[in-house]
N, C-alpha and C positions, 0 to 999 in steps of 0.2 A: 522472424520476417514482415515487424510492424515496422514502420516507417516513423519514429521518433523525432525527425531532424523537421519537421514542422511545429512539433513540440517542447514546452517550453516551462519549468514548473512554476507554481501559483503560487503566492503566499499566501497565509491563515486570512487575512484582511480580501484578498480579492474572490475570497473562496467563503466567507460568511456569512451575504447575502442571501445565499443559494442551501443554509442551515432551516430546520434543521436535515441531519442528515439521514439516508436509514440502516448503515454502518460507518461506524468509525474503525479504521483499522490504524493503531499505534505498533511499533516495531519496536519495543523492549526499552523502552525511554521510561515505564513505569511515573512516578508521579510526576518526574519531570514535564512529560507530554503535556502540550499545551489542550486546554478542553474545550471540545466543540458538542454542540448537541445534536444529539444520535439520538435514534429509537434501540440501537446495537451495541455494544461496543469489543473489540477482539482486539487481544493483546498475543503479536506476534514474537516469540523473543529471536531475533535476528543480528547476529553481531553486526558492529559497523562495515562495512567492507571499505570504507572510504581510504584505507591504507593497505590494501591487500592486495599480494599479486594476483594476477589476471586467475588463474587456476582456481583459486579461492574464493575469487570475488564473482567469478562462473556459478559455484557452485550457491551463493549467497542468491545469486539473480535468479537460478534453476529452481532452487528450494519458495523464491517470491514467488514464482510463475504455480508451482504445485499448489501455495496456498491461496490463489488467487481461483484459481481451477474450482478448488474446495467449494470456495466461501460462494463462487457463484452457481457451484450445482448445489449447497445447503439452500442460497437462496432463489434457486429455480431460476435462475438468468441464465439463457442459453449464449455461448460464447456466437461471437459473429464469425460466417465461415469464408 
């Protein structure tokens, strides 16, 4: 239900001035992931959904949602209501 139409992806160069971050999450890229300064690093092994059919894509989306909620809970950050 969150409206993403007003958001766009940002390059690492655009967010680098805000570093160091509390947490950096990588999504299965291993050593190929670009490095960003952070207090904590988390790696989620997530298949690349780029060429997936809608059903498989939605499963990856839902998995990411669960992981984000779990991470926020661990960090004791409340989700907006």
